[in-house]
Residue frames relative to the residue before (quaternion, step in Angstrom):
aa qw qx qy qz dx dy dz
X 1.0000 0.0000 0.0000 0.0000 0.00 0.00 0.00
X 0.4346 -0.6956 0.5054 0.2679 3.60 -0.95 0.87
X 0.6502 -0.5166 0.3817 0.4058 3.55 -1.27 0.39
X 0.6421 0.5243 -0.3222 0.4572 3.59 1.01 -0.83
X 0.6570 0.4995 -0.3139 0.4694 3.60 0.96 -0.82
X 0.6294 0.5283 -0.3336 0.4621 3.60 1.04 -0.75
X 0.6451 0.5136 -0.3192 0.4671 3.58 1.00 -0.84
X 0.6531 0.5108 -0.3133 0.4630 3.58 0.94 -0.88
X 0.6576 0.4998 -0.3120 0.4695 3.58 0.96 -0.87
X 0.6321 0.5332 -0.3235 0.4599 3.59 1.03 -0.77
X 0.6489 0.5044 -0.3160 0.4739 3.58 1.01 -0.82
X 0.6436 0.5176 -0.3246 0.4610 3.59 0.98 -0.83
X 0.6587 0.5026 -0.3089 0.4670 3.56 0.95 -0.88
X 0.6559 0.5077 -0.3110 0.4640 3.59 0.99 -0.83
X 0.6503 0.5321 -0.3196 0.4381 3.59 0.98 -0.82
X 0.7717 0.3134 -0.1802 0.5233 3.58 1.05 -0.66
X 0.3036 0.7897 -0.4929 0.2031 3.57 1.26 0.18
X 0.2769 -0.7655 0.5607 0.1512 3.52 -1.01 0.83
X 0.8043 0.2851 -0.1472 0.5001 3.55 0.00 -1.32
X 0.8395 0.1894 -0.1590 0.4838 3.54 -0.87 0.99
X 0.4976 0.6490 -0.4459 0.3638 3.61 1.20 -0.09
X 0.2661 -0.7810 0.5462 0.1445 3.57 -0.93 0.87
X 0.6924 0.4205 -0.2705 0.5201 3.58 1.24 -0.26
X 0.5323 -0.5797 0.4807 0.3866 3.58 -1.12 0.49
X 0.6113 -0.5506 0.3983 0.4057 3.61 -1.17 0.37
X 0.6600 -0.4886 0.4046 0.4023 3.53 -1.33 0.40
X 0.3061 -0.7262 0.5860 0.1884 3.56 -1.15 0.68
X 0.2440 -0.8191 0.4987 0.1444 3.62 -0.06 1.21
X 0.5442 0.6044 -0.4091 0.4137 3.62 1.23 -0.18
X 0.6291 0.5022 -0.3352 0.4896 3.60 1.22 -0.46
X 0.2236 -0.7994 0.5501 0.0907 3.54 -0.89 0.98
X 0.5871 -0.5361 0.4734 0.3793 3.52 -1.31 0.38
X 0.1968 -0.7655 0.6011 0.1178 3.58 -0.94 0.87
X 0.0135 0.7621 -0.6461 0.0394 3.55 -0.82 1.06
X 0.1631 -0.7907 0.5862 0.0675 3.57 -0.69 1.11
X 0.0092 -0.8073 0.5885 -0.0434 3.55 -0.73 1.10
X 0.1037 -0.7987 0.5909 0.0465 3.59 0.19 1.25
X 0.5526 -0.0218 -0.8067 -0.2082 1.62 -2.37 0.49
X 0.7760 0.3541 -0.2046 0.4801 3.63 1.04 -0.47
X 0.3590 0.7863 -0.4443 0.2353 3.59 1.19 0.40
X 0.7244 -0.4442 0.2554 0.4612 3.58 0.92 0.81
X 0.4760 0.6663 -0.4512 0.3549 3.60 1.23 0.18
X 0.3122 -0.7336 0.5716 0.1940 3.55 -1.26 0.44
X 0.2143 -0.7657 0.6003 0.0867 3.53 -0.99 0.98
X 0.0044 -0.8078 0.5879 -0.0439 3.56 -0.89 0.96
X 0.3111 -0.7027 0.6057 0.2061 3.53 -1.30 0.48
X 0.0696 0.7889 -0.6022 0.1003 3.54 -0.82 1.06
X 0.8450 -0.0713 -0.0025 0.5300 3.57 -0.68 1.14
X 0.7278 -0.4338 0.2331 0.4774 3.60 1.04 0.78
X 0.6203 0.5100 -0.3421 0.4879 3.60 1.28 -0.15
X 0.2940 -0.7130 0.5986 0.2166 3.57 -1.30 0.32
X 0.0774 -0.7986 0.5969 -0.0058 3.55 -0.72 1.14
X 0.1559 -0.7487 0.6376 0.0931 3.55 -1.11 0.79
X 0.2911 -0.7463 0.5739 0.1699 3.57 -0.66 1.11
X 0.1938 -0.8230 0.5280 0.0795 3.58 -0.28 1.29
X 0.7892 0.0261 0.0295 0.6129 3.58 0.83 -1.02
X 0.2635 -0.7988 0.5284 0.1152 3.56 -0.70 1.13
X 0.6363 -0.5105 0.4200 0.3976 3.52 -1.29 0.29
X 0.5886 0.5675 -0.3657 0.4447 3.57 1.10 -0.62
X 0.6897 0.4820 -0.2783 0.4631 3.59 1.02 -0.79
X 0.7509 0.3715 -0.2018 0.5074 3.62 1.18 -0.49
X 0.4818 -0.6716 0.4243 0.3700 3.56 1.26 0.33
X 0.7050 -0.4964 0.2489 0.4412 3.57 1.07 0.83
X 0.4658 0.7158 -0.4302 0.2927 3.60 1.23 -0.02
X 0.7804 -0.1652 0.1249 0.5900 3.61 0.99 -0.78
X 0.1770 -0.7255 0.6389 0.1848 3.52 -1.37 0.05
X 0.2183 -0.7658 0.5945 0.1111 3.57 -1.22 0.54
X 0.0520 -0.8125 0.5787 -0.0470 3.54 -0.74 1.16
X 0.2765 -0.7215 0.6150 0.1572 3.57 -0.97 0.96
X 0.1011 -0.8235 0.5581 0.0065 3.59 -0.52 1.21
X 0.0918 -0.7537 0.6497 0.0374 3.54 -0.94 0.99
X 0.0691 -0.8300 0.5509 -0.0530 3.51 -0.48 1.31
X 0.3353 -0.7573 0.5212 0.2060 3.62 -0.58 1.09
X 0.6805 -0.4435 0.3537 0.4638 3.60 -1.22 0.24
X 0.8091 0.2207 -0.1972 0.5077 3.56 -0.85 1.02
X 0.5696 0.6344 -0.3655 0.3735 3.60 1.26 -0.27
X 0.3672 0.6976 -0.5732 0.2236 3.50 -1.40 0.29
X 0.5881 -0.6122 0.4078 0.3362 3.58 -1.23 0.41
X 0.5747 -0.5491 0.4538 0.4028 3.58 -1.27 0.14
X 0.6726 -0.4719 0.3574 0.4440 3.62 -1.22 0.23
X 0.1312 0.7779 -0.5986 0.1394 3.53 -1.00 0.93
X 0.1034 -0.7480 0.6423 0.1314 3.53 -1.37 -0.08
X 0.0581 -0.8021 0.5936 0.0304 3.56 -1.19 0.41
X 0.5297 -0.6591 0.4589 0.2729 3.50 -1.28 0.47
X 0.6477 0.4250 -0.3675 0.5146 3.58 0.79 1.07
X 0.5642 -0.5952 0.4572 0.3440 3.55 -1.27 0.45
X 0.0699 -0.7780 0.6241 0.0186 3.54 -1.14 0.72
X 0.0527 -0.8073 0.5877 -0.0128 3.57 -0.74 1.09
X 0.1288 -0.7869 0.6024 0.0368 3.55 -0.97 0.95
X 0.0742 -0.7410 0.6644 0.0626 3.57 -1.07 0.82
X 0.2962 -0.7735 0.5396 0.1507 3.54 -0.56 1.20
X 0.2213 -0.7968 0.5548 0.0909 3.57 -0.68 1.15
X 0.7935 0.0104 0.0370 0.6073 3.58 1.05 -0.81
X 0.7894 0.3619 -0.2522 0.4270 3.55 -1.16 0.66
X 0.3977 -0.6702 0.5735 0.2525 3.49 -1.36 -0.42
X 0.0396 -0.8058 0.5890 -0.0478 3.56 -0.76 1.12
X 0.2414 -0.7353 0.6105 0.1683 3.52 -1.10 0.74
X 0.1934 -0.7474 0.6281 0.0976 3.54 -0.81 1.09
X 0.1874 -0.7124 0.6597 0.1488 3.54 -1.17 0.67
X 0.0263 -0.8021 0.5930 -0.0658 3.52 -0.49 1.30
X 0.8122 -0.1307 0.0161 0.5683 3.57 -0.43 1.29
X 0.7466 -0.4295 0.1983 0.4677 3.56 1.01 0.93
X 0.6569 0.5063 -0.3087 0.4656 3.60 1.23 -0.28
X 0.3905 -0.7292 0.5062 0.2439 3.62 -0.89 0.88
X 0.0216 -0.7570 0.6530 0.0000 3.55 -1.14 0.81
X 0.2475 -0.7790 0.5627 0.1239 3.58 -0.59 1.16
X 0.0824 -0.7967 0.5987 -0.0050 3.57 -0.83 1.06
X 0.1689 -0.7941 0.5816 0.0506 3.54 -0.94 1.01
X 0.7214 -0.4277 0.3177 0.4425 3.57 -1.31 0.34
X 0.7696 0.3215 -0.2761 0.4776 3.54 -0.97 0.96
X 0.6595 0.4934 -0.3064 0.4773 3.59 1.25 -0.22
X 0.2396 -0.7664 0.5867 0.1049 3.55 -1.24 0.63
X 0.1280 -0.7719 0.6215 0.0383 3.54 -1.09 0.86
X 0.1221 -0.7577 0.6342 0.0934 3.57 -1.05 0.78
X 0.2040 -0.7624 0.6062 0.0980 3.56 -0.84 1.04
X 0.3582 -0.7408 0.5197 0.2299 3.63 -0.55 1.08
X 0.6287 -0.5344 0.4134 0.3850 3.55 -1.20 0.58
X 0.8461 0.2089 -0.2095 0.4434 3.52 -1.20 0.86
X 0.5419 0.6213 -0.4140 0.3858 3.66 1.20 -0.04
X 0.4408 -0.6778 0.5136 0.2871 3.63 -0.86 0.91
X 0.1765 0.7849 -0.5742 0.1517 3.56 -0.95 0.91
X 0.0903 0.7338 -0.6727 -0.0295 3.49 -1.46 0.05
X 0.2239 -0.7698 0.5745 0.1649 3.59 -1.26 0.07
X 0.1360 -0.7572 0.6347 0.0730 3.54 -1.33 0.47
X 0.3823 -0.6591 0.5897 0.2678 3.54 -1.09 0.73
X 0.1420 -0.8386 0.5245 0.0395 3.58 -0.36 1.25
X 0.5884 0.5696 -0.3778 0.4321 3.59 1.25 0.12
X 0.5731 -0.5847 0.4527 0.3531 3.55 -1.35 0.06
X 0.6812 0.4348 -0.2716 0.5227 3.59 1.30 0.00
X 0.6084 -0.5416 0.4124 0.4080 3.60 -1.17 0.42
X 0.2507 -0.7292 0.6163 0.1600 3.55 -1.21 0.61
X 0.1024 -0.7738 0.6217 0.0646 3.52 -1.21 0.55
X 0.0930 0.7973 -0.5906 0.0830 3.55 -0.92 0.91
X 0.3804 -0.6646 0.5868 0.2631 3.49 -1.33 0.41
X 0.1173 -0.7802 0.6132 0.0383 3.55 -0.99 0.90
X 0.0658 -0.7775 0.6250 0.0211 3.55 -0.84 1.05
X 0.1128 -0.7769 0.6185 0.0352 3.55 -0.86 1.02
X 0.0196 0.8065 -0.5891 0.0456 3.53 -0.89 0.97
X 0.4662 -0.2888 -0.8169 0.1786 1.52 -1.35 2.08
X 0.6922 -0.4764 0.3567 0.4083 3.53 -1.36 0.13
X 0.3511 0.7150 -0.5677 0.2078 3.53 -1.36 0.14
X 0.6038 0.5663 -0.3571 0.4327 3.56 1.07 -0.71
X 0.5949 0.5705 -0.3548 0.4412 3.58 1.08 -0.69
X 0.6747 0.4827 -0.2917 0.4762 3.59 0.91 -0.91
X 0.6255 0.5401 -0.3288 0.4571 3.58 0.98 -0.85
X 0.6676 0.4998 -0.3001 0.4631 3.58 0.83 -0.99
X 0.6684 0.5051 -0.3141 0.4466 3.60 0.88 -0.87
X 0.6825 0.4897 -0.2921 0.4572 3.61 1.08 -0.61
X 0.7699 0.3614 -0.2018 0.4857 3.62 1.08 -0.57
X 0.6674 0.5198 -0.2955 0.4440 3.62 1.20 -0.37
X 0.4624 -0.6432 0.5323 0.2985 3.52 -1.39 0.08
X 0.4463 -0.6788 0.4985 0.3027 3.62 -0.87 0.82
X 0.0677 -0.7615 0.6428 0.0490 3.56 -1.18 0.68
X 0.6534 -0.5856 0.3386 0.3399 3.57 -1.25 0.45
X 0.8166 -0.1043 0.0932 0.5600 3.61 1.07 -0.49
X 0.7202 -0.4712 0.2942 0.4156 3.57 -1.28 0.14
X 0.7211 0.4098 -0.2464 0.5015 3.58 1.16 -0.47
X 0.4082 0.7167 -0.4696 0.3149 3.59 1.27 0.17
X 0.4639 -0.6347 0.5337 0.3116 3.53 -1.23 0.51
X 0.5128 -0.6138 0.4780 0.3629 3.60 -1.03 0.63
X 0.5649 -0.6000 0.4229 0.3770 3.60 -1.07 0.56
X 0.4617 -0.6328 0.5423 0.3038 3.54 -1.21 0.59
X 0.0988 -0.8208 0.5622 0.0209 3.58 -0.45 1.20
X 0.4587 -0.6423 0.5347 0.3019 3.53 -1.10 0.72
X 0.6675 -0.4740 0.3676 0.4411 3.58 -1.25 0.18
X 0.6368 0.5231 -0.3279 0.4618 3.58 1.01 -0.78
X 0.6572 0.4945 -0.3115 0.4759 3.61 0.97 -0.81
X 0.6258 0.5249 -0.3365 0.4686 3.60 1.01 -0.73
X 0.6485 0.5065 -0.3148 0.4731 3.59 0.95 -0.85
X 0.6400 0.5272 -0.3196 0.4586 3.58 1.00 -0.84
X 0.6447 0.5019 -0.3261 0.4755 3.62 0.94 -0.83
X 0.6580 0.5082 -0.3054 0.4643 3.60 0.96 -0.84
X 0.6378 0.5204 -0.3160 0.4717 3.57 1.01 -0.83
X 0.6702 0.4958 -0.2948 0.4672 3.58 0.90 -0.94
X 0.6363 0.5222 -0.3275 0.4639 3.63 0.97 -0.84
X 0.6778 0.4831 -0.2913 0.4715 3.59 0.91 -0.91
X 0.6545 0.5301 -0.3082 0.4423 3.57 0.98 -0.86
X 0.7540 0.3944 -0.2061 0.4831 3.62 0.97 -0.83
X 0.4471 0.7434 -0.4322 0.2463 3.60 1.22 -0.42
X 0.6961 0.4840 -0.2976 0.4389 3.61 0.71 -1.02
X 0.6062 0.5639 -0.3454 0.4419 3.58 1.06 -0.74
X 0.7534 0.3307 -0.1751 0.5407 3.59 1.15 -0.68
X 0.5484 -0.6785 0.3606 0.3299 3.56 1.20 0.75
X 0.5197 0.6106 -0.4035 0.4407 3.56 1.10 0.84
X 0.1161 -0.7595 0.6359 0.0737 3.53 -1.18 0.68
X 0.2721 -0.7419 0.5931 0.1543 3.56 -0.79 1.06
X 0.2495 -0.8040 0.5273 0.1150 3.59 -0.75 1.04
């Protein structure tokens, strides 16, 4: 038997181990998720002037987390809010100022921020260039909320739609109406 075959057999035995196993058995109904943008089944949305790409959904992770690629133009970012789940951001490009419990924290490319559940926060792109970051929410749900309140766009580099004042008010009304359902409070 080759070393690779022995390793595979060992993994199979460990996955189905009975006596002494501390983990539940593998769930073969769960599948490997591989995301291959730009057209790998991802959804792109415009929300508050930002463009978000839902990379990994809560449906794909059995509700454990979701992963969102956020592209934030200069001056962009959401209004103040808080929610009952953890949110982690890794800045890939640009410079963003997070307001955490009212205090500013400047974050640059390569840095990661974790927002504890229930803490008031928001962020703004304070540079003259677009910012890009990955956002992971655990457990999932933010992905579904965003999909229900945002506008679909064709891709990550698409411009957000030009909304009338009435359309902007409608988006704000819908976000506020659905917020509690998705464990979010707009401040």
